[in-house]
C-alpha positions as a Markdown table, in Angstrom:
| # | Residue | x | y | z |
|---|---|---|---|---|
| 1 | Met | -82.0 | -43.3 | 85.4 |
| 2 | Val | -78.5 | -42.9 | 84.0 |
| 3 | Arg | -75.8 | -44.6 | 86.4 |
| 4 | Asp | -71.6 | -44.8 | 85.7 |
| 5 | Ile | -70.4 | -48.1 | 83.5 |
| 6 | Leu | -67.4 | -49.7 | 85.6 |
| 7 | Leu | -64.6 | -49.6 | 83.6 |
| 8 | Trp | -62.2 | -53.2 | 82.8 |
| 9 | Pro | -60.3 | -54.5 | 84.6 |
| 10 | His | -62.6 | -53.4 | 87.3 |
| 11 | Pro | -62.8 | -56.4 | 89.7 |
| 12 | Leu | -66.4 | -56.5 | 89.9 |
| 13 | Leu | -66.2 | -57.3 | 86.3 |
| 14 | Ser | -64.5 | -60.6 | 86.8 |
| 15 | Gln | -67.0 | -62.1 | 89.3 |
| 16 | Val | -70.2 | -64.4 | 88.9 |
| 17 | Ala | -73.4 | -62.4 | 88.8 |
| 18 | Ala | -76.2 | -64.0 | 91.4 |
| 19 | Pro | -79.1 | -65.4 | 90.0 |
| 20 | Val | -82.6 | -63.4 | 90.4 |
| 21 | Asp | -84.5 | -65.1 | 92.9 |
| 22 | Ala | -87.9 | -62.9 | 91.8 |
| 23 | Val | -88.6 | -60.0 | 89.3 |
| 24 | Asp | -90.0 | -57.7 | 91.9 |
| 25 | Ala | -89.9 | -53.6 | 91.5 |
| 26 | Ser | -86.4 | -53.7 | 92.4 |
| 27 | Val | -85.7 | -55.5 | 89.4 |
| 28 | Gln | -87.9 | -53.3 | 87.5 |
| 29 | Ala | -85.6 | -50.2 | 88.4 |
| 30 | Leu | -82.4 | -52.0 | 87.5 |
| 31 | Ile | -83.7 | -53.2 | 84.4 |
| 32 | Gly | -84.7 | -49.3 | 83.6 |
| 33 | Asp | -81.5 | -47.8 | 84.7 |
| 34 | Leu | -79.6 | -50.4 | 82.1 |
| 35 | Phe | -81.9 | -49.2 | 79.7 |
| 36 | Asp | -80.9 | -45.1 | 80.5 |
| 37 | Thr | -77.2 | -45.9 | 80.9 |
| 38 | Met | -77.1 | -48.4 | 77.3 |
| 39 | Tyr | -79.0 | -45.6 | 75.6 |
| 40 | Ala | -77.2 | -42.7 | 76.9 |
| 41 | Ala | -73.3 | -44.4 | 76.4 |
| 42 | Pro | -74.9 | -45.2 | 73.7 |
| 43 | Gly | -74.6 | -48.8 | 72.8 |
| 44 | Val | -76.4 | -52.5 | 71.9 |
| 45 | Gly | -75.9 | -54.3 | 75.5 |
| 46 | Leu | -75.5 | -53.7 | 78.9 |
| 47 | Ala | -75.3 | -56.1 | 81.7 |
| 48 | Ala | -75.8 | -55.3 | 85.3 |
| 49 | Pro | -72.2 | -56.2 | 86.7 |
| 50 | Gln | -71.3 | -53.5 | 84.4 |
| 51 | Leu | -73.1 | -51.0 | 86.6 |
| 52 | Gly | -71.7 | -52.8 | 89.7 |
| 53 | Val | -74.6 | -54.7 | 90.2 |
| 54 | Leu | -74.3 | -58.4 | 90.4 |
| 55 | Arg | -77.1 | -60.0 | 89.7 |
| 56 | Gln | -78.1 | -61.8 | 86.4 |
| 57 | Val | -80.1 | -59.0 | 84.4 |
| 58 | Ile | -79.2 | -57.7 | 80.8 |
| 59 | Val | -80.9 | -55.8 | 78.2 |
| 60 | Leu | -80.4 | -55.4 | 74.5 |
| 61 | Asp | -81.6 | -53.6 | 72.1 |
| 62 | Thr | -80.1 | -53.9 | 68.3 |
| 63 | Arg | -82.4 | -52.0 | 66.3 |
| 64 | Ala | -79.9 | -49.9 | 64.8 |
| 65 | Arg | -78.3 | -52.8 | 62.7 |
| 66 | Gln | -81.5 | -55.2 | 63.2 |
| 67 | Pro | -85.0 | -52.6 | 62.7 |
| 68 | Glu | -87.0 | -56.0 | 63.0 |
| 69 | Ser | -86.0 | -56.4 | 66.7 |
| 70 | Cys | -87.1 | -54.4 | 69.7 |
| 71 | Pro | -85.5 | -53.8 | 73.1 |
| 72 | Ile | -85.5 | -56.7 | 75.0 |
| 73 | Ala | -84.8 | -57.2 | 79.0 |
| 74 | Met | -83.8 | -60.5 | 80.2 |
| 75 | Val | -83.5 | -61.8 | 83.8 |
| 76 | Asn | -81.5 | -64.8 | 84.6 |
| 77 | Pro | -80.8 | -65.9 | 80.6 |
| 78 | Arg | -79.6 | -69.0 | 79.7 |
| 79 | Leu | -77.8 | -70.4 | 76.5 |
| 80 | Val | -79.7 | -73.2 | 75.8 |
| 81 | Ala | -78.7 | -73.9 | 71.9 |
| 82 | Leu | -75.7 | -72.6 | 69.5 |
| 83 | Ala | -75.1 | -73.3 | 66.3 |
| 84 | Gly | -72.9 | -72.6 | 63.6 |
| 85 | Thr | -69.5 | -69.9 | 64.0 |
| 86 | Thr | -69.2 | -66.5 | 62.9 |
| 87 | Thr | -66.6 | -63.7 | 63.5 |
| 88 | Tyr | -68.0 | -59.9 | 64.9 |
| 89 | Arg | -65.7 | -57.0 | 65.5 |
| 90 | Glu | -67.2 | -56.5 | 69.1 |
| 91 | Gly | -66.6 | -53.4 | 71.3 |
| 92 | Cys | -68.3 | -53.1 | 75.0 |
| 93 | Leu | -69.1 | -50.0 | 76.9 |
| 94 | Ser | -66.9 | -51.3 | 79.6 |
| 95 | Ile | -63.6 | -51.4 | 77.5 |
| 96 | Pro | -64.6 | -47.9 | 75.4 |
| 97 | Gly | -62.5 | -47.5 | 72.4 |
| 98 | Glu | -61.4 | -50.6 | 71.9 |
| 99 | Ala | -62.6 | -53.2 | 69.3 |
| 100 | Glu | -61.4 | -56.4 | 68.7 |
| 101 | Glu | -62.8 | -59.9 | 66.1 |
| 102 | Val | -64.0 | -62.4 | 68.4 |
| 103 | Glu | -65.8 | -65.9 | 67.3 |
| 104 | Arg | -69.1 | -66.5 | 68.4 |
| 105 | Ala | -71.8 | -69.1 | 67.7 |
| 106 | Glu | -73.8 | -67.3 | 64.6 |
| 107 | Arg | -77.4 | -68.2 | 65.9 |
| 108 | Val | -78.3 | -68.6 | 69.8 |
| 109 | Ser | -81.4 | -70.1 | 71.8 |
| 110 | Val | -81.7 | -68.2 | 75.2 |
| 111 | Glu | -84.1 | -68.6 | 77.7 |
| 112 | Tyr | -85.1 | -66.2 | 80.5 |
| 113 | Leu | -87.6 | -64.4 | 82.4 |
| 114 | Asp | -89.0 | -61.1 | 80.9 |
| 115 | Glu | -89.3 | -57.7 | 82.9 |
| 116 | Leu | -92.7 | -59.3 | 84.5 |
| 117 | Gly | -90.8 | -62.2 | 85.5 |
| 118 | Gln | -92.6 | -64.6 | 82.8 |
| 119 | Pro | -90.7 | -67.4 | 81.1 |
| 120 | Gln | -89.5 | -66.8 | 77.4 |
| 121 | Arg | -87.5 | -68.5 | 74.9 |
| 122 | Leu | -85.8 | -66.5 | 72.2 |
| 123 | Asp | -84.5 | -67.6 | 69.0 |
| 124 | Cys | -81.6 | -65.1 | 67.7 |
| 125 | Glu | -79.3 | -64.8 | 64.9 |
| 126 | Gly | -76.9 | -61.8 | 63.3 |
| 127 | Leu | -76.2 | -58.8 | 65.8 |
| 128 | Leu | -79.0 | -60.4 | 68.8 |
| 129 | Ala | -77.1 | -63.3 | 69.1 |
| 130 | Ile | -74.0 | -61.7 | 69.0 |
| 131 | Ala | -75.0 | -59.6 | 71.7 |
| 132 | Val | -76.4 | -62.1 | 73.6 |
| 133 | Gln | -73.4 | -64.0 | 73.7 |
| 134 | His | -71.7 | -60.7 | 75.0 |
| 135 | Glu | -74.2 | -60.0 | 77.8 |
| 136 | Thr | -74.3 | -63.4 | 79.5 |
| 137 | Asp | -70.7 | -63.6 | 79.4 |
| 138 | His | -70.3 | -60.4 | 81.3 |
| 139 | Leu | -72.6 | -62.2 | 83.9 |
| 140 | Val | -70.5 | -65.1 | 84.8 |
| 141 | Gly | -67.2 | -62.9 | 85.0 |
| 142 | Arg | -66.1 | -62.8 | 81.4 |
| 143 | Val | -65.9 | -59.8 | 78.9 |
| 144 | Tyr | -65.0 | -60.4 | 74.9 |
| 145 | Leu | -61.1 | -60.0 | 75.7 |
| 146 | Asp | -60.9 | -63.2 | 76.8 |
| 147 | His | -61.9 | -64.8 | 74.1 |
| 148 | Leu | -58.6 | -63.5 | 72.5 |
| 149 | Ser | -54.6 | -63.8 | 73.0 |
| 150 | Pro | -53.0 | -63.0 | 76.2 |
| 151 | Leu | -50.6 | -60.5 | 74.2 |
| 152 | Thr | -53.7 | -58.6 | 72.7 |
| 153 | Arg | -55.4 | -58.4 | 76.6 |
| 154 | Ala | -52.1 | -57.0 | 77.6 |
| 155 | Leu | -51.8 | -53.9 | 75.3 |
| 156 | Ile | -55.4 | -53.1 | 76.1 |
| 157 | Arg | -55.0 | -53.5 | 79.9 |
| 158 | Gln | -52.7 | -50.8 | 79.4 |
| 159 | Arg | -54.5 | -48.4 | 77.2 |
| 160 | Met | -57.2 | -49.2 | 79.7 |
| 161 | Arg | -55.6 | -48.1 | 82.6 |
| 162 | Arg | -54.2 | -45.0 | 81.2 |
| 163 | Arg | -58.0 | -44.0 | 80.1 |
| 164 | Lys | -58.9 | -44.7 | 83.9 |
| 165 | Arg | -55.9 | -42.4 | 85.5 |
| 166 | Glu | -57.2 | -39.4 | 82.1 |
| 167 | Arg | -60.3 | -39.9 | 83.3 |
| 168 | Ala | -59.8 | -40.1 | 87.1 |
| 169 | Ser | -57.6 | -36.6 | 86.5 |
| 170 | Ala | -60.3 | -34.7 | 84.6 |
| 171 | Arg | -63.1 | -35.0 | 87.8 |
| 172 | Pro | -63.4 | -31.7 | 89.7 |
| 173 | Ala | -61.8 | -32.5 | 93.4 |
| 174 | Ala | -64.6 | -32.4 | 95.7 |
| 175 | Pro | -64.2 | -30.0 | 98.6 |
| 176 | Val | -63.1 | -30.9 | 101.8 |
| 177 | Gly | -65.4 | -32.5 | 103.9 |
| 178 | Glu | -67.6 | -33.6 | 101.6 |
| 179 | Ala | -68.9 | -37.0 | 101.1 |
| 180 | Leu | -68.1 | -39.1 | 98.0 |
């Protein structure tokens, strides 16, 4: 099911997500919703907090730029090794219409549980390494803008507030008495 993506600076996007105790049917349903929402947006990664769910779950699919990769769901991902540095122009589904150069590790190793709850380790490079770092940032209440200067963040915050107002005014009003 496609869900609404929270727009920054929504307060939930700055909160820390809780670890998942067990990969059960509810977590698998969340993974499905994350993939559906990410593809509909479209994007290459999405974290549960972006849907307002403070759980440590992310999904990634970098096949558009890395055809050798495959869609991946990660539960409780943990970066265990980082190497090198690279700069990449990042965007975010929670910050539509914006993109900035961000310095990240060039290669990362990540440990996580897969959609069946099995422990995995993956060595990543290129866009996948960037996406893993970007999405795991969401799990600790950070967005890519937190890697930028305060001035750049302030300018983007102003533009995002304007977009939120425009988005809200474009929605039709609910009939009186109808639950939202």
